[in-house]
C-alpha positions in Angstrom: -6.2 -5.2 -25.0 -3.2 -7.5 -25.3 -0.9 -8.7 -22.5 2.0 -6.0 -23.1 -0.6 -3.0 -23.0 -2.3 -4.4 -19.9 0.9 -4.6 -17.9 2.0 -1.1 -19.2 -1.2 0.3 -18.1 -1.5 -1.6 -14.8 0.6 -0.2 -11.9 3.0 -2.8 -10.5 2.6 -1.7 -7.2 -0.7 -3.4 -6.5 -2.2 -6.6 -4.8 -3.7 -8.0 -7.8 -1.4 -10.1 -9.5 -1.9 -10.7 -13.4 -1.0 -14.2 -14.9 -0.2 -14.9 -18.3 -1.6 -17.8 -20.5 1.8 -18.4 -22.1 2.6 -21.2 -19.5 -0.8 -22.9 -19.8 0.6 -25.4 -22.1 2.8 -27.2 -19.7 -0.1 -27.4 -17.2 -2.5 -28.8 -19.5 -0.4 -31.3 -21.0 0.9 -32.4 -17.7 -1.8 -32.3 -15.1 -1.4 -34.5 -12.2 -4.8 -33.9 -10.9 -7.2 -30.6 -10.6 -8.4 -28.7 -7.7 -12.2 -27.3 -7.7 -13.1 -24.7 -5.0 -16.3 -23.1 -4.2 -16.3 -19.5 -3.3 -15.0 -19.2 0.4 -13.2 -22.6 0.0 -9.7 -22.6 1.1 -6.8 -24.1 -0.8 -4.0 -25.5 1.5 -1.3 -27.5 -0.3 1.1 -29.9 1.4 4.1 -28.5 2.3 5.8 -31.7 1.6 4.6 -32.4 -1.9 6.5 -30.8 -4.7 3.6 -29.7 -6.8 2.9 -26.4 -8.7 -0.4 -25.2 -9.5 -2.0 -23.0 -12.2 -5.2 -21.1 -11.9 -7.2 -21.7 -15.0 -10.5 -19.9 -13.6 -11.2 -17.7 -10.4 -9.4 -15.6 -8.1 -7.4 -16.5 -4.9 -7.0 -14.4 -2.2 -3.6 -14.8 0.0 -2.9 -14.0 3.5 0.1 -14.4 5.7 0.3 -14.5 9.6 2.8 -14.5 12.0 3.5 -16.8 15.1 1.3 -14.3 17.1 -1.6 -15.2 14.8 -1.5 -11.4 13.3 -2.8 -11.9 9.8 -2.3 -9.8 6.7 -3.9 -9.8 3.3 -1.0 -9.4 1.0 -2.3 -10.1 -2.8 -4.7 -11.7 -5.2 -3.7 -14.2 -7.6 -5.9 -14.0 -10.8 -6.5 -16.3 -13.6 -3.3 -17.8 -15.2 -1.4 -17.1 -12.2 1.1 -19.8 -10.8 0.8 -20.9 -7.3 3.3 -23.3 -5.3 3.6 -25.3 -2.1 3.8 -22.9 0.8 6.9 -22.6 2.6 6.7 -23.8 6.6 8.5 -20.5 7.9 5.1 -18.8 8.0 1.6 -19.5 8.0 -0.2 -18.7 4.6 -3.5 -19.2 3.4 -5.2 -19.0 0.1 -9.1 -18.8 -0.3 -11.2 -18.4 -3.4 -13.2 -15.3 -3.8 -15.0 -17.0 -6.6 -15.3 -20.5 -8.1 -11.9 -21.4 -8.9 -10.0 -24.2 -10.6 -6.6 -25.0 -10.3 -4.2 -27.4 -12.3 -1.6 -29.1 -10.2 1.4 -30.8 -12.0 4.8 -32.1 -10.4 7.4 -29.6 -9.6 10.2 -31.3 -11.8 8.1 -31.2 -14.7 7.7 -27.6 -14.2 11.2 -26.8 -13.9 12.2 -28.8 -16.8 9.7 -27.0 -19.2 10.9 -23.5 -18.0 14.5 -24.4 -18.5 13.7 -25.1 -22.2 11.6 -22.2 -22.9 12.8 -18.9 -22.4 9.9 -16.8 -23.2 7.7 -18.9 -20.6 10.4 -18.8 -18.2 10.6 -15.0 -18.6 6.8 -14.7 -18.0 7.0 -16.7 -14.6 10.0 -14.5 -13.4 8.0 -11.6 -14.3 5.2 -12.6 -12.1 7.7 -13.1 -9.2 9.2 -9.7 -9.9 5.9 -8.2 -9.7 5.2 -9.8 -6.2 8.7 -8.5 -5.0 8.1 -4.7 -6.3 4.6 -4.6 -4.6 6.3 -6.1 -1.3 9.0 -3.6 -1.3 6.4 -0.8 -2.5 4.7 -1.6 0.7 7.7 -1.6 3.0 9.5 1.5 1.4 7.1 4.0 -0.4 3.4 3.1 1.4 4.1 4.3 4.7 5.1 8.0 3.0 1.8 8.2 1.5 -1.2 9.8 3.2 -4.3 7.4 4.2 -6.3 9.0 1.6 -4.0 8.2 -1.1 -3.8 4.7 -0.1 -7.7 4.3 -0.3 -8.1 6.3 -3.4 -5.1 4.1 -5.2 -6.7 0.7 -3.8 -10.4 1.8 -5.5 -8.2 3.0 -8.5 -6.6 -0.6 -8.7 -9.9 -2.3 -8.2 -11.4 -0.5 -11.0 -8.4 -1.2 -13.5 -8.1 -5.2 -12.1 -11.9 -6.0 -11.9 -13.8 -3.0 -13.1 -16.5 -3.5 -16.0 -17.0 -0.1 -18.0 -20.3 1.6 -18.3 -21.5 4.2 -20.4 -20.3 7.8 -19.9 -17.1 6.4 -18.5 -18.3 5.0 -15.3 -16.8 1.8 -13.9 -18.4 -1.2 -12.3 -16.7 -2.6 -9.4 -18.1 -5.7 -7.9 -17.4 -5.9 -4.3 -14.3 -8.2 -3.5 -13.0 -6.8 -0.4 -14.4 -6.4 2.9 -13.7 -3.2 4.9 -11.3 -5.3 7.1 -9.5 -6.7 3.8 -9.1 -3.1 2.6 -7.7 -2.2 6.0 -5.1 -5.1 5.9 -3.6 -4.0 2.5 -3.6 -0.2 3.2 -2.9 -0.3 6.7 -5.8 2.0 7.1 -8.5 1.9 9.7 -11.8 0.6 8.7 -13.6 3.9 9.9 -11.3 6.1 8.1 -11.7 4.0 4.8 -15.5 4.4 5.1 -15.2 8.0 5.7 -13.1 8.6 2.8 -15.5 6.7 0.5 -18.2 8.5 1.9 -16.5 11.9 1.1 -15.8 10.6 -2.6 -19.8 10.0 -2.5 -20.5 13.5 -1.5 -18.3 14.5 -4.5 -20.0 12.4 -6.7 -16.9 10.5 -7.7 -18.3 7.2 -6.6 -21.8 5.6 -5.9 -21.9 2.8 -3.3 -24.5 -0.1 -3.9 -25.2 -3.2 -1.8 -22.6 -5.4 -3.5 -20.7 -3.2 -5.4 -19.2 0.4 -6.4 -19.6 2.4 -9.2 -16.8 4.7 -10.0 -18.6 7.6 -11.8 -15.5 9.9 -12.5 -12.5 7.9 -12.8 -10.4 10.7 -14.3 -11.3 13.0 -11.1 -10.1 10.1 -8.8 -6.9 10.1 -10.6 -6.5 13.7 -10.1 -7.1 13.4 -6.2 -4.3 10.9 -6.1 -2.0 12.9 -7.8 -2.9 15.9 -5.7 -2.3 13.6 -2.4 1.0 12.5 -3.5 2.2 16.1 -4.3 
């Protein structure tokens, strides 16, 4: 499946931000240094250092917190995504959920390259717009959705982002989210998330295993989401 088809089939209102290989060249040719992160390691760029990063492999989960220490998981940055130094106006944390490599280049080089290549600029802006759309959806639309719809939709998005197709249309989803993180994304209490997933198990739509979930009937889950949003 090519990039355009993937984008068309993947909902923009989701926390899984997809990158694009189109801008890899500027990073591979101008890398100042690279960062290797093991699973669970944090990525903490210096806010005074005008550098831009590019994820060549792995996944980062990005959280923010206010002055009171209230933290929220906002999204994931996948391979080929750009990550910049964090603003001082709020606390932000990036943690690798699998071994991750990040190439670092100087911000000036990145900007000069983008100004000369319209296609790459469009790809970069598209990622920014996707983040904005997700934030706007969270602010304006998510509160109007039922708790079940939020949990069902997150499972649907996980399957599309990180699922592996098995036989008989089943999808294997390696567990990358804890109950607390699912709660942070959806705003639904962990006990209710567990209850909704148990209900899906009783309907034979999902099967929980130790470190994974198998989505046994993706189309039926889609229908349940549609029914919840009517």
